[in-house]
C-alpha positions in Angstrom: 55.1 -11.6 76.7 58.9 -11.5 76.3 60.9 -14.5 74.4 63.5 -16.7 76.0 67.2 -16.3 75.1 68.6 -18.6 72.5 71.4 -20.9 74.1 74.0 -18.7 72.4 72.1 -15.4 73.8 72.3 -16.5 77.5 74.9 -16.8 80.1 75.9 -20.5 80.4 76.1 -20.3 84.4 76.4 -17.9 86.9 78.6 -18.0 90.3 77.5 -16.4 93.1 79.7 -16.6 96.3 79.5 -15.6 99.9 82.9 -15.3 102.0 81.8 -16.1 105.3 83.4 -15.8 108.8 81.0 -16.4 111.7 77.9 -15.7 110.0 75.6 -18.3 111.5 73.2 -16.1 112.0 73.0 -15.2 107.8 73.9 -18.1 106.1 70.6 -19.7 105.2 68.9 -16.4 104.4 72.0 -15.6 102.2 71.4 -18.9 100.0 68.0 -18.9 100.0 67.6 -15.2 98.7 70.7 -16.5 96.1 68.8 -19.4 95.3 65.6 -17.1 94.6 66.8 -15.1 92.3 68.5 -17.4 90.6 66.0 -19.9 89.8 64.1 -16.8 88.5 66.8 -16.0 86.0 66.8 -19.5 85.0 63.1 -19.3 84.2 63.4 -16.4 82.2 65.9 -17.7 80.4 68.9 -15.1 81.2 71.1 -18.2 82.3 71.4 -21.6 81.8 72.6 -23.1 85.1 74.1 -21.7 88.6 76.3 -22.7 91.9 76.7 -20.9 95.3 79.4 -21.3 96.7 80.0 -20.3 100.5 83.8 -19.7 101.4 84.0 -20.7 104.8 87.1 -18.4 106.3 87.8 -20.9 109.4 84.6 -20.0 111.3 84.3 -20.7 115.1 80.8 -20.8 115.1 78.1 -23.5 113.4 78.4 -21.9 109.9 81.1 -24.4 108.6 78.2 -27.7 109.9 75.4 -25.5 108.7 77.3 -24.6 105.1 77.8 -28.4 104.6 74.1 -29.1 105.3 73.0 -26.9 102.9 75.3 -28.3 100.4 74.3 -31.6 100.8 70.7 -30.8 100.4 71.1 -28.9 97.3 73.7 -29.7 94.1 73.8 -26.1 93.1 75.3 -25.3 96.9 79.1 -25.7 97.2 81.1 -25.0 100.3 85.3 -24.4 100.6 86.5 -24.3 103.8 89.8 -22.4 105.2 92.2 -24.1 107.6 92.9 -21.0 108.6 91.3 -17.7 108.6 92.4 -15.8 105.5 90.7 -12.3 106.1 88.5 -11.0 103.3 90.9 -10.9 100.6 91.9 -14.4 101.1 88.2 -15.5 100.9 87.4 -13.5 97.6 90.4 -15.1 96.0 89.2 -18.0 96.9 85.6 -17.6 95.7 87.0 -16.7 92.2 89.1 -19.7 92.0 86.2 -21.4 93.0 83.9 -20.0 90.3 83.1 -22.1 87.4 80.7 -20.0 85.6 81.0 -17.5 82.9 79.5 -14.8 85.0 80.4 -14.3 88.9 79.0 -12.2 91.5 80.6 -11.9 94.7 79.1 -10.3 97.8 78.6 -10.3 101.5 76.4 -12.5 103.5 74.5 -10.3 105.1 72.8 -9.0 102.1 73.6 -5.5 102.0 71.4 -5.2 98.9 68.2 -7.0 97.6 69.5 -9.8 95.6 66.8 -9.6 92.8 69.4 -5.9 92.1 71.1 -9.0 90.7 68.6 -8.7 87.5 69.1 -5.2 86.7 73.0 -5.5 87.3 73.0 -8.5 84.7 70.5 -6.3 82.4 72.8 -3.2 82.3 76.0 -5.7 81.7 74.6 -6.9 78.9 72.9 -3.8 77.1 75.8 -1.7 77.7 78.7 -4.6 76.8 80.2 -4.1 80.4 82.8 -6.3 82.0 81.9 -5.2 85.2 79.3 -4.0 87.2 79.9 -2.4 90.5 77.3 -1.2 92.4 77.4 1.9 95.1 75.0 2.6 97.8 72.3 5.4 97.2 71.9 6.1 101.2 74.4 5.6 103.7 72.8 6.9 106.7 71.9 3.4 108.3 75.8 2.4 109.1 76.6 5.5 111.5 78.7 8.4 111.0 82.3 6.9 111.8 81.8 4.2 108.8 80.2 7.2 106.1 83.5 9.2 107.0 86.0 6.5 106.6 84.3 5.4 103.3 84.4 9.0 102.3 88.1 9.5 102.9 88.9 6.2 101.3 87.3 6.5 97.8 88.7 10.2 97.5 92.3 8.3 98.5 91.8 5.4 96.0 90.6 8.5 93.4 93.7 10.5 93.9 95.9 7.5 93.7 95.0 5.8 91.2 92.7 8.0 89.0 89.5 5.9 89.4 85.8 7.8 89.0 84.2 5.2 90.8 82.1 5.8 94.1 82.0 3.2 97.3 84.5 1.1 95.5 84.6 -1.3 98.4 81.1 -2.1 98.6 80.5 -5.8 98.5 78.7 -6.1 94.7 81.0 -7.1 92.3 79.4 -8.9 88.9 82.1 -9.7 86.8 83.1 -11.6 83.2 84.9 -14.8 83.4 86.8 -12.8 80.7 87.8 -10.3 83.4 89.5 -13.2 85.8 91.5 -14.8 83.5 93.2 -11.8 82.7 93.5 -10.2 86.4 95.6 -11.7 89.2 94.8 -10.3 92.5 96.9 -10.5 95.4 95.7 -8.8 98.4 94.3 -10.6 101.4 93.0 -7.5 103.0 89.8 -5.3 102.3 92.0 -3.5 99.6 91.1 -6.1 97.4 87.5 -5.0 96.1 89.5 -1.3 94.8 92.5 -3.6 93.5 90.0 -6.0 91.6 88.0 -2.5 89.9 91.6 -0.9 89.2 93.0 -3.8 87.6 89.7 -4.6 85.5 90.0 -0.8 84.3 93.6 -0.5 83.4 93.8 -3.8 81.8 90.7 -2.0 79.3 87.7 -3.5 80.9 84.8 -1.7 80.6 83.7 -1.1 84.4 80.1 0.4 85.2 78.3 1.4 88.6 74.9 1.4 89.5 73.0 2.6 92.4 71.0 0.2 95.3 69.8 0.4 98.1 71.6 -0.3 101.1 70.6 -2.6 103.7 72.8 -2.3 106.8 73.9 -5.6 109.0 71.2 -6.4 111.4 72.9 -9.5 112.9 76.1 -10.1 114.2 79.1 -7.6 114.7 80.8 -6.1 111.4 84.7 -6.0 111.6 85.3 -4.4 108.8 86.0 -0.7 109.9 88.4 -2.0 113.3 91.7 -0.4 113.3 93.6 -3.8 112.0 91.5 -4.0 109.1 91.8 -0.2 108.0 95.7 -0.4 108.6 95.9 -3.5 106.5 93.8 -2.1 103.7 96.2 1.1 103.7 99.0 -0.7 103.7 98.3 -2.9 100.5 97.1 0.4 98.9 100.8 1.5 99.5 102.2 -1.2 98.7 100.8 -2.0 95.2 100.2 1.5 94.1 103.3 1.2 91.8 102.1 -2.4 90.2 99.1 -1.2 89.7 100.1 2.3 87.7 102.1 0.2 85.4 99.2 -2.0 84.4 98.6 -1.9 80.5 95.3 -2.7 78.5 95.4 -6.7 77.5 94.7 -7.3 73.6 91.4 -6.9 72.5 90.1 -4.6 75.1 89.4 -0.9 74.8 92.2 1.3 76.9 
């Protein structure tokens, strides 16, 4: 029988946040899945507490109302409302800023992976003394050929420009220790923020590991991540930040 971890061994608090824009069809499912895995982790002694943060990016559907109802019914749930739409990058920055845990997970509301993968990711982070666990999709055929081609080209370009060795760098599964966010300041407002987080963490000397997960494409609503405007913003931010990101040096106490 597995022994529960001591207070010194467990993570004091896990924060999970979901950037949401018009996700009324997913908000309940996302929160329920996160509640389930967090309660399991508490029972197993891996974490002492948890919080679930919904970042409402000025949604125009019922998402704000549904999110507030969930927060009113459960003290573990919090909502941050944007007065204006700030896109993915702005929402992720808000989520990281609002999180109070010593361990933070960011993911999408449409649950692109089985939430129980968080148990494995936490085990990998602890066992291999990682600072960031970033997942990649084992099978991407479900998202269609156009997005698969876009993603392949983008990942290749990021690797070429920044020397990363990570695959599927924009996948919405980033598990980070608080210490990473204490030394990394994100500036992207668009979808480049996923790559920016990993690049800044690696160049600052933090240990980033990847795990493969089964991928579940969106079945409700419409994704806007492959639109022309999103891609244009992503590429513009990537080239604008290229020089700055290449100048980053390891922080004290990390391994170059």
